C-alpha positions as MATLAB code, in Angstrom:
seq = 'MTPLAIEYANLQRELADLRMQIGDQDRTIAMLNSLVSGSPTLAPSQQNYGSLSQNSDRDEWRRILRFTNNNAGGEENKHRPKIGNLEEVKTFLFEKCRLPPQAVKNIIKSTSTRYCVEFDSEASVLRVLQMLEDLRDAEGKLPWKTKIARDWPEEQKHIRQLAFYEMMQKRDGYYYVDEIDLKVKKAKPASLHHMIDDSSEWWKNSIIVTATKNSLNPMVLVDILCKLGKLDRSEIVSQNYSPIGTKLDLLLEETVLKVLRNLNELRQRGERLPIIAFRCWPKNLRWKRSMAIAEVKKKSGYYLDEIDLEVKPCTGGSIETPIPDMSFRKDFILFNFSKSSAVNVGNAQTKFAQLVVECGGSIDSIASVKCLLTPKILAVTFQDEAAASGVLCTFQAKKIREELSPDFRNCRIFFSLPVPLQTRRNELYREVNNKKMSHGITNLYVDEFDLTIKEKPSNGNLSRATSMYSVPDSETFDFSETDSEASYHRRAFKITYGPRFTHMTSKQLMEALFNSDAHELELEKRLEDRLMLSVKPTSRKTLEELTDGLPHDVHVEW';
ca = [
     -16.181  -80.773   -3.116;
     -16.379  -84.479   -3.653;
     -13.435  -86.697   -4.268;
     -14.327  -87.522   -7.309;
     -14.829  -83.386   -8.558;
     -11.296  -83.106   -6.700;
     -10.285  -85.428   -9.108;
     -11.725  -84.362  -11.921;
     -10.373  -80.753  -11.779;
      -7.106  -82.172  -11.262;
      -7.419  -84.069  -14.772;
      -8.309  -80.419  -16.016;
      -5.681  -78.691  -14.860;
      -3.016  -81.318  -16.409;
      -4.626  -81.301  -20.103;
      -4.679  -77.100  -19.402;
      -0.460  -77.841  -18.619;
      -0.142  -80.198  -21.724;
      -1.725  -78.056  -24.014;
      -0.280  -74.502  -22.983;
       3.058  -76.826  -23.532;
       1.875  -77.917  -26.938;
       1.205  -74.105  -27.568;
       4.286  -73.495  -26.121;
       6.415  -75.749  -28.643;
       4.122  -74.687  -31.410;
       4.764  -71.287  -31.724;
       9.073  -72.199  -31.145;
       8.566  -74.063  -34.149;
       6.996  -70.952  -35.625;
       9.516  -68.949  -34.580;
      12.418  -71.290  -35.990;
      10.323  -71.283  -39.151;
      10.303  -67.518  -39.441;
      14.287  -67.326  -38.592;
      14.962  -70.221  -41.190;
      12.614  -68.648  -43.948;
      14.522  -65.277  -43.394;
      11.581  -63.611  -42.353;
      11.754  -60.207  -40.815;
      11.245  -59.275  -37.434;
       8.332  -57.459  -36.881;
       8.494  -54.434  -35.107;
       6.733  -53.809  -31.765;
       3.480  -52.095  -32.156;
       2.822  -48.418  -31.085;
       1.578  -48.189  -27.637;
      -2.403  -47.557  -27.860;
      -4.377  -46.749  -25.185;
      -7.802  -46.809  -26.656;
      -8.308  -50.703  -28.317;
      -7.139  -54.284  -27.881;
      -5.487  -55.544  -31.415;
      -7.887  -56.399  -33.938;
      -5.713  -59.281  -36.089;
      -5.860  -61.397  -32.767;
      -5.203  -65.150  -32.720;
      -6.415  -67.966  -30.697;
      -3.323  -67.491  -27.643;
      -4.229  -63.574  -27.546;
      -5.462  -64.509  -24.025;
      -1.804  -64.852  -23.100;
      -1.120  -61.804  -23.428;
      -3.774  -60.165  -21.730;
      -5.013  -59.583  -18.138;
      -8.259  -57.544  -16.639;
      -8.250  -55.520  -14.040;
     -11.651  -55.642  -12.582;
     -13.415  -53.619   -9.832;
     -16.988  -55.308   -9.967;
     -18.413  -56.271   -6.467;
     -14.567  -55.324   -5.273;
     -16.208  -54.347   -1.984;
     -16.455  -56.373    1.495;
     -15.925  -55.101    4.741;
     -12.894  -56.902    5.247;
     -11.691  -54.735    1.789;
     -12.811  -51.693    3.243;
      -9.137  -50.477    3.608;
      -7.735  -51.347    0.526;
      -7.236  -49.330   -2.310;
      -8.611  -49.708   -5.915;
      -6.846  -49.631   -9.377;
      -9.593  -47.776  -10.870;
      -8.548  -45.744  -13.649;
      -6.324  -45.482  -16.323;
      -3.545  -43.369  -14.607;
      -4.051  -45.895  -11.696;
      -3.040  -49.243  -14.270;
      -0.572  -47.637  -15.738;
       1.337  -46.358  -12.073;
       0.511  -50.187  -11.606;
       2.506  -51.722  -14.155;
       5.426  -49.543  -14.883;
       6.330  -48.279  -11.018;
       5.227  -51.424   -8.812;
       5.846  -54.415  -11.450;
       8.459  -51.838  -13.070;
       7.562  -53.166  -16.290;
       9.497  -51.509  -19.881;
       6.853  -49.613  -21.599;
       7.485  -51.739  -24.610;
       5.700  -54.325  -22.166;
       2.699  -52.671  -22.464;
       0.498  -52.838  -25.942;
      -2.409  -51.962  -25.570;
      -4.799  -50.403  -22.156;
      -8.737  -50.514  -23.091;
     -11.321  -49.754  -20.573;
     -13.710  -52.160  -21.761;
     -16.649  -51.498  -19.279;
     -16.891  -49.306  -16.643;
     -15.471  -51.537  -14.223;
     -13.065  -53.293  -16.381;
      -9.785  -52.489  -17.876;
      -8.297  -54.803  -20.348;
      -4.398  -54.851  -20.535;
      -2.863  -56.322  -23.764;
       0.953  -57.080  -22.885;
       3.926  -57.624  -25.726;
       4.275  -61.341  -24.468;
       3.023  -63.828  -21.948;
       6.477  -63.409  -20.240;
       5.514  -59.787  -19.239;
       2.342  -61.458  -18.089;
       3.361  -64.018  -15.525;
       6.132  -61.664  -14.085;
       2.701  -58.998  -12.872;
       1.265  -62.243  -11.484;
       4.288  -63.550  -10.258;
       5.020  -60.282   -8.600;
       1.106  -60.261   -6.871;
       2.476  -63.824   -5.525;
       5.221  -62.190   -3.697;
       2.662  -59.270   -2.164;
      -0.005  -61.724   -0.881;
      -0.529  -61.193    2.805;
      -1.244  -63.851    5.458;
      -5.141  -64.494    4.423;
      -3.776  -64.858    0.755;
      -5.281  -60.830   -0.110;
      -4.042  -58.603   -2.100;
      -2.934  -55.217   -1.389;
      -5.865  -53.917   -3.668;
      -9.275  -55.098   -3.877;
      -9.260  -54.535   -7.489;
      -9.616  -58.076   -8.924;
      -6.525  -59.041  -11.194;
      -7.021  -62.002  -13.547;
      -6.089  -63.469  -16.837;
      -8.242  -63.885  -19.734;
      -8.275  -67.799  -19.519;
     -10.588  -69.459  -22.222;
     -13.697  -71.461  -21.633;
     -11.936  -74.522  -20.652;
      -9.752  -72.873  -18.175;
     -12.575  -70.702  -16.911;
     -14.582  -73.857  -16.050;
     -11.180  -75.179  -14.422;
     -10.750  -71.821  -12.185;
     -14.007  -71.960  -11.118;
     -14.177  -75.512   -9.415;
     -10.834  -74.327   -7.812;
     -12.916  -71.867   -6.272;
     -15.295  -74.302   -5.244;
     -12.144  -76.615   -3.729;
     -11.106  -73.494   -2.103;
     -14.178  -72.592   -0.166;
     -14.220  -76.280    0.961;
     -10.964  -75.420    3.126;
     -11.135  -75.246    6.930;
      -7.379  -75.321    8.237;
      -6.403  -71.874    7.335;
      -6.686  -69.740    4.486;
      -6.147  -70.560    0.439;
      -6.206  -68.608   -2.704;
      -6.415  -69.267   -6.114;
      -3.051  -68.769   -7.985;
      -3.835  -67.056  -11.229;
      -0.199  -68.557  -12.812;
      -1.641  -72.303  -12.607;
      -4.846  -72.322  -11.604;
      -4.216  -74.574   -8.324;
      -5.563  -73.474   -5.143;
      -3.016  -72.673   -2.539;
      -2.235  -71.949    1.137;
      -1.366  -68.167    2.219;
       2.140  -67.950    3.592;
       2.833  -65.692    6.481;
       3.349  -62.159    4.899;
       6.333  -60.578    4.148;
       7.909  -57.443    5.556;
      11.454  -57.433    3.976;
      10.737  -55.509    0.412;
       9.837  -52.572    3.432;
      13.345  -53.201    5.068;
      16.574  -51.552    3.920;
      19.370  -53.388    5.113;
      21.988  -50.806    2.893;
      22.121  -48.750    5.669;
      21.172  -47.660    9.118;
      18.065  -46.045    8.761;
      16.578  -49.156   10.012;
      17.242  -48.982   13.500;
      15.250  -45.074   13.611;
      12.344  -47.458   11.887;
       9.404  -48.721   13.029;
       6.398  -51.094   11.525;
       3.144  -51.207   13.462;
       0.060  -53.709   12.259;
      -3.103  -54.817   14.059;
      -3.186  -57.776   15.970;
      -6.360  -59.720   14.581;
      -9.228  -57.183   13.071;
      -7.709  -55.170    9.633;
      -7.266  -51.279   10.592;
      -7.126  -48.263    8.653;
      -3.331  -46.668    8.766;
      -4.840  -43.806   10.296;
      -6.016  -45.737   13.198;
      -2.972  -47.833   13.628;
      -0.909  -44.959   13.656;
      -3.690  -43.221   16.310;
      -3.111  -46.017   18.846;
       0.375  -46.270   19.018;
       0.851  -42.745   19.376;
      -1.198  -43.376   22.536;
      -0.346  -46.750   23.623;
       3.615  -46.162   23.007;
       3.285  -42.183   24.293;
       4.811  -40.961   20.732;
       4.775  -37.349   19.878;
       3.307  -37.078   16.173;
       5.632  -33.793   15.665;
       8.341  -37.034   15.902;
       7.277  -39.210   12.732;
       9.346  -38.096    9.774;
       7.724  -40.133    7.256;
       5.021  -42.987    7.149;
       4.727  -45.373    4.367;
       1.277  -47.843    4.232;
       1.433  -51.475    3.116;
      -1.012  -54.332    3.112;
       1.130  -55.600    6.084;
       1.812  -53.006    8.162;
       2.709  -49.283    8.691;
       6.205  -48.487    8.344;
       7.006  -45.212   10.443;
      10.290  -43.324   10.207;
      11.265  -41.649   13.497;
      13.505  -38.555   14.279;
      16.100  -40.800   16.289;
      16.537  -44.535   17.560;
      15.655  -43.179   21.394;
      12.227  -42.542   20.221;
      11.743  -45.920   18.469;
      13.119  -47.442   21.796;
      11.040  -45.236   24.110;
       7.358  -46.129   22.287;
       8.923  -50.057   22.034;
       9.599  -49.363   26.230;
       6.055  -48.328   26.862;
       4.733  -51.061   24.937;
       6.630  -53.373   26.509;
       5.532  -52.209   30.093;
       2.147  -52.891   29.144;
       2.503  -56.291   27.544;
       4.719  -57.086   30.797;
       1.090  -56.110   33.214;
      -0.573  -58.931   30.281;
      -2.478  -56.619   28.347;
      -3.276  -57.983   24.957;
      -3.125  -54.716   22.789;
      -4.710  -54.235   19.169;
      -1.244  -53.522   17.286;
       1.867  -54.964   16.956;
       5.231  -53.011   17.054;
       8.477  -53.840   16.191;
      11.464  -52.417   14.325;
      12.677  -52.742   10.968;
      15.661  -55.445   11.686;
      17.688  -56.739    9.710;
      18.393  -59.785    7.677;
      20.750  -61.226   10.728;
      18.212  -60.513   13.138;
      14.841  -61.404   11.321;
      15.457  -65.311   11.920;
      16.184  -64.453   15.512;
      12.879  -62.746   15.660;
      10.798  -65.711   14.136;
      12.213  -67.853   16.244;
      11.093  -65.877   19.240;
       7.629  -65.306   18.045;
       7.566  -69.409   17.711;
       8.162  -69.713   20.988;
       6.123  -67.451   22.580;
       3.417  -69.207   20.443;
       3.970  -72.365   22.631;
       3.954  -70.649   26.022;
       1.349  -69.088   28.533;
       1.966  -65.770   30.206;
       4.876  -65.057   28.023;
       5.467  -61.703   25.811;
       8.237  -60.940   23.252;
      10.459  -57.920   24.259;
      10.456  -56.692   20.967;
      13.594  -54.093   21.906;
      16.185  -57.244   22.615;
      14.353  -59.970   20.903;
      14.070  -62.114   24.384;
      10.730  -64.010   25.422;
       9.904  -62.593   28.951;
       7.148  -63.537   31.662;
       4.536  -61.553   32.271;
       3.645  -60.447   35.560;
      -0.111  -59.539   35.380;
      -3.538  -61.385   33.923;
      -4.056  -61.189   30.805;
      -6.361  -57.728   30.009;
      -7.323  -56.799   26.599;
      -6.902  -53.225   25.469;
     -10.316  -52.013   23.679;
      -9.763  -50.433   20.104;
     -11.148  -47.062   20.100;
     -13.986  -46.329   17.632;
     -12.514  -44.499   14.743;
     -14.943  -45.546   11.634;
     -16.418  -43.326    9.371;
     -17.905  -43.398    6.171;
     -16.214  -42.344    3.713;
     -18.431  -41.791    0.799;
     -20.022  -39.081    2.813;
     -18.572  -35.600    2.931;
     -19.617  -32.127    4.104;
     -19.331  -28.972    1.826;
     -18.859  -25.963    4.231;
     -19.904  -22.461    1.908;
     -20.711  -20.320    5.264;
     -17.790  -17.697    4.452;
     -18.689  -17.977    1.069;
     -20.687  -14.723   -0.328;
     -21.531  -16.434   -3.826;
     -22.980  -19.376   -2.602;
     -25.840  -19.662   -0.150;
     -28.705  -21.954    1.165;
     -30.842  -21.144   -2.457;
     -28.218  -21.876   -4.508;
     -25.813  -24.319   -2.659;
     -27.113  -27.658   -4.369;
     -26.531  -26.125   -7.884;
     -23.398  -24.389   -6.901;
     -21.753  -27.881   -5.540;
     -22.790  -29.563   -8.596;
     -20.742  -27.442  -10.360;
     -17.807  -27.673   -8.362;
     -18.028  -31.453   -8.582;
     -17.401  -30.707  -12.453;
     -14.922  -28.473  -11.797;
     -12.759  -31.167   -9.451;
     -13.435  -33.598  -12.335;
     -16.196  -35.641  -10.989;
     -19.609  -36.251  -12.363;
     -23.415  -35.061  -11.333;
     -24.221  -38.451  -11.716;
     -21.892  -39.442   -8.713;
     -24.210  -38.366   -6.200;
     -26.656  -40.102   -4.639;
     -28.213  -37.167   -2.070;
     -27.681  -33.989   -0.512;
     -28.841  -32.609    2.466;
     -28.705  -28.801    2.786;
     -27.894  -27.641    6.585;
     -28.808  -24.533    8.005;
     -26.878  -23.646   11.407;
     -24.068  -24.151   10.292;
     -24.258  -23.457    6.318;
     -23.168  -26.868    5.361;
     -24.187  -29.463    2.050;
     -24.260  -32.957    3.795;
     -23.481  -34.670    0.532;
     -23.251  -38.681   -0.121;
     -21.602  -40.071   -2.993;
     -22.591  -43.495   -5.062;
     -18.881  -44.789   -3.487;
     -16.282  -44.023   -1.659;
     -14.047  -43.242   -4.867;
     -16.116  -40.418   -6.001;
     -16.036  -38.383   -2.731;
     -12.489  -38.992   -1.788;
     -11.329  -38.120   -5.321;
     -13.967  -34.814   -5.162;
     -12.289  -33.887   -1.981;
      -8.560  -34.332   -3.076;
      -8.966  -32.244   -6.054;
     -10.696  -29.747   -4.379;
      -8.082  -29.416   -1.717;
      -5.480  -29.884   -4.385;
      -6.759  -27.134   -6.808;
      -7.594  -24.532   -2.977;
      -3.575  -24.950   -2.109;
      -2.334  -24.250   -5.781;
      -5.411  -21.156   -5.990;
      -6.937  -22.671   -9.323;
     -10.480  -23.153   -7.634;
     -12.921  -20.655   -8.905;
     -13.751  -17.633   -7.011;
     -16.882  -18.506   -5.716;
     -15.133  -21.562   -4.109;
     -12.170  -19.926   -2.745;
     -13.457  -19.765    1.235;
     -15.520  -22.949    0.944;
     -13.984  -26.088    2.537;
     -14.482  -29.908    2.519;
     -13.972  -32.647    4.988;
     -15.356  -35.575    5.846;
     -17.634  -36.191    8.570;
     -15.550  -37.481   11.280;
     -16.190  -39.391   14.654;
     -15.175  -37.109   17.620;
     -11.617  -38.645   18.039;
     -10.739  -37.838   14.858;
     -12.258  -34.255   14.804;
     -10.078  -33.868   18.112;
      -7.368  -35.002   16.235;
      -7.724  -33.158   12.990;
      -8.405  -29.399   15.169;
      -4.713  -30.623   16.996;
      -3.253  -30.421   13.731;
      -4.883  -27.412   12.468;
      -3.700  -25.518   15.697;
       0.024  -26.993   15.374;
       0.046  -25.439   11.881;
      -1.283  -22.331   13.209;
       1.278  -22.230   16.111;
       4.149  -23.197   13.547;
       2.684  -20.100   11.535;
       2.809  -17.720   14.557;
       5.471  -18.316   16.537;
       8.283  -19.391   13.738;
       6.427  -17.747   10.433;
       5.999  -20.902    9.117;
       3.230  -20.425    6.229;
       4.023  -23.292    3.747;
       1.971  -25.739    5.655;
      -1.494  -27.289    5.189;
      -3.267  -29.735    6.931;
      -4.316  -32.973    4.557;
      -8.025  -33.743    5.292;
      -7.703  -36.671    3.136;
      -4.970  -38.385    5.795;
      -5.130  -35.820    8.505;
      -1.318  -35.187    8.087;
       0.715  -31.892    8.015;
       2.069  -31.274    4.689;
       4.000  -28.399    2.740;
       2.794  -27.088   -0.120;
       3.812  -27.204   -3.430;
       6.677  -25.238   -4.219;
       5.180  -23.402   -7.378;
       2.744  -20.627   -6.424;
       1.912  -18.964   -2.987;
      -1.204  -19.518   -0.657;
      -4.140  -16.781   -1.072;
      -4.942  -15.486    2.016;
      -7.799  -17.772    1.948;
      -5.487  -21.119    2.086;
      -2.878  -19.383    4.013;
      -5.110  -18.551    7.466;
      -5.554  -21.969    8.939;
      -7.146  -21.465   12.292;
      -9.561  -24.316   13.377;
     -13.067  -23.022   11.320;
     -16.210  -23.498   13.394;
     -17.050  -26.614   11.459;
     -14.540  -28.612   12.938;
     -16.365  -28.930   15.991;
     -19.752  -29.593   14.021;
     -20.953  -33.067   14.603;
     -23.234  -34.078   11.646;
     -25.694  -37.094   13.160;
     -26.587  -38.935    9.867;
     -29.619  -40.799   11.633;
     -30.954  -37.176   12.266;
     -31.722  -36.992    8.448;
     -32.628  -40.538    7.242;
     -35.866  -38.897    5.770;
     -33.531  -36.857    3.213;
     -31.695  -39.871    1.893;
     -32.989  -40.829   -1.309;
     -33.101  -44.613   -1.312;
     -30.967  -46.166   -3.565;
     -33.130  -48.489   -6.037;
     -31.761  -51.674   -7.817;
     -32.992  -55.054   -8.832;
     -31.322  -58.565   -8.609;
     -32.374  -61.684  -10.793;
     -32.185  -65.053   -9.596;
     -32.000  -68.675  -10.867;
     -34.709  -71.433  -10.490;
     -33.533  -72.725   -7.288;
     -34.607  -69.857   -5.492;
     -37.976  -69.256   -6.420;
     -39.102  -72.189   -3.734;
     -37.830  -69.307   -0.672;
     -40.353  -66.746    1.027;
     -38.827  -63.100    0.377;
     -36.850  -63.122    3.892;
     -35.158  -66.179    3.215;
     -33.864  -65.326   -0.264;
     -32.215  -61.748    1.293;
     -31.023  -63.890    4.235;
     -29.223  -66.446    1.689;
     -27.875  -63.925   -0.668;
     -27.073  -61.692    1.611;
     -26.346  -63.329    4.808;
     -25.812  -61.091    8.210;
     -25.877  -57.759    5.474;
     -29.702  -58.315    4.657;
     -31.413  -56.083    7.609;
     -29.505  -53.293    5.842;
     -32.115  -53.544    3.078;
     -35.501  -52.693    2.704;
     -37.566  -54.772    0.109;
     -39.780  -52.408   -2.294;
     -41.204  -55.689   -4.688;
     -40.636  -58.775   -5.464;
     -41.403  -60.576   -9.077;
     -41.650  -64.124  -10.271;
     -38.208  -63.962  -11.025;
     -36.373  -60.612   -9.310;
     -36.593  -58.607   -6.255;
     -36.738  -55.124   -6.355;
     -34.782  -53.872   -3.257;
     -33.478  -50.622   -1.675;
     -30.614  -49.994    0.833;
     -32.067  -48.287    3.920;
     -30.569  -44.915    5.065;
     -29.672  -46.090    8.535;
     -27.183  -48.579    6.328;
     -23.014  -47.906    6.811;
     -22.551  -49.605    3.795;
     -22.021  -49.059    0.198;
     -23.945  -50.514   -2.859;
     -21.032  -52.533   -3.922;
     -19.938  -53.661   -0.395;
     -23.906  -55.411   -0.044;
     -23.966  -56.954   -3.323;
     -20.143  -58.208   -3.159;
     -20.130  -61.831   -3.235;
     -23.637  -62.560   -4.803;
     -23.903  -66.454   -6.295;
     -23.281  -66.625   -9.919;
     -26.486  -67.185  -11.057;
     -27.721  -63.649   -9.757;
     -27.512  -60.582  -10.565;
     -27.553  -57.097  -10.212;
     -29.549  -54.591  -12.144;
     -29.352  -50.639  -11.439;
];
């Protein structure tokens, strides 16, 4: 971005600020006139989650926020959740932001991927945006892949676009665009204070684990900690996920110290670990830890002892501990019907479609299906992760509450996991079985979504089908996706592009638009201003991830 363009953007911001101040003064004058004239105060409108206010004014945009999930994928956002439906939007506003119910006037689903929220005042909007600022991580990213932005007028939209151009020119760290004042700001080190409770002694039994470099799935973080710190999962009381890290509450403080000692031994030998684990220090010790971290960065061959917060020398050379491959596709699930008398190879696809609807899903969300005869399993690919996870979680909840149709009570749904996680899942089933056989505990089950042992709801009893937790044959079934490439239906789509791309060859155009992801796509056909493409069956990325970040003059059509 040229200096002249930056200066122009700054002037545009100043002009927008002045207009906002004038608007505030106009509203103040109108309010005073209303008080002087004795006009009655209007009662707040009744909440309506169907449509926005019809009597809009020029300042209505100040009271509106947009929640958008379009192109919200990307490898760096892979493990970030979405705010994807009405209940999640309401949970975010009322529980996370702690807004009073009267602060939200209307919520409307304007498109399939966007919700518009109208608030009672601009102050409520700013309260939400300020909370988002406090939740940004060290890279300036929010905990969700959902984009939350104001409904800016055209002039401010132009300023916002210039701000994003300016942000992309930055090379000395991580930056983001503040939705409050549309200024480019540098990301601050992530704060863990909101995860730490100083009001009690519980911090002594807690430990926080984060990834050293790459973002890791919370489930993977805990697995690595258990392996390197020699922690038994039975000693974990609870775990809370955050974009900054995962907080584990353990049974005893001695267990926390044991884990940290084991990690210290590895660091002392010079091993570079893929995780960082530390205590939930109270406020009076956080400053000491920050100073110790700064000291370690200035020295070579030293590490921070997370037990006494002392900087100590390493005794060996630098060795990097490899991260185990725990990745798997969350848009791909397996439906095991081998123990069902009602579902067979001939009707499995039809029955599964019925089950998807029964679990609140849509048949249109299914991208492809393949039936495997041995064992009797349906391998299903969904259009996105949310659809697959929704069916899995709802099926599991209905099965535990005995709300499934009789045809599906002996069926199972689970992810196709890599071998380390399959082993972990088998261990959980054995643990549940052991507790049942040895201690008569029958109210436990294995959550297939996050691979944890949980208690069943207190209302209702488990049926024989759901209370028997012997390890199924399918637990050790390793489904090879590459063996079934021919069975996948290609997900075709087309993109239209502007004149600036017309001079490129098809190969140059795909590389310019998709960068390193170009090899994930197959060129079907090229017309004058558009490309017909499809996702290769071997691709491990969703269509949403591949189309994330396309230029503004390139549009996707399904």
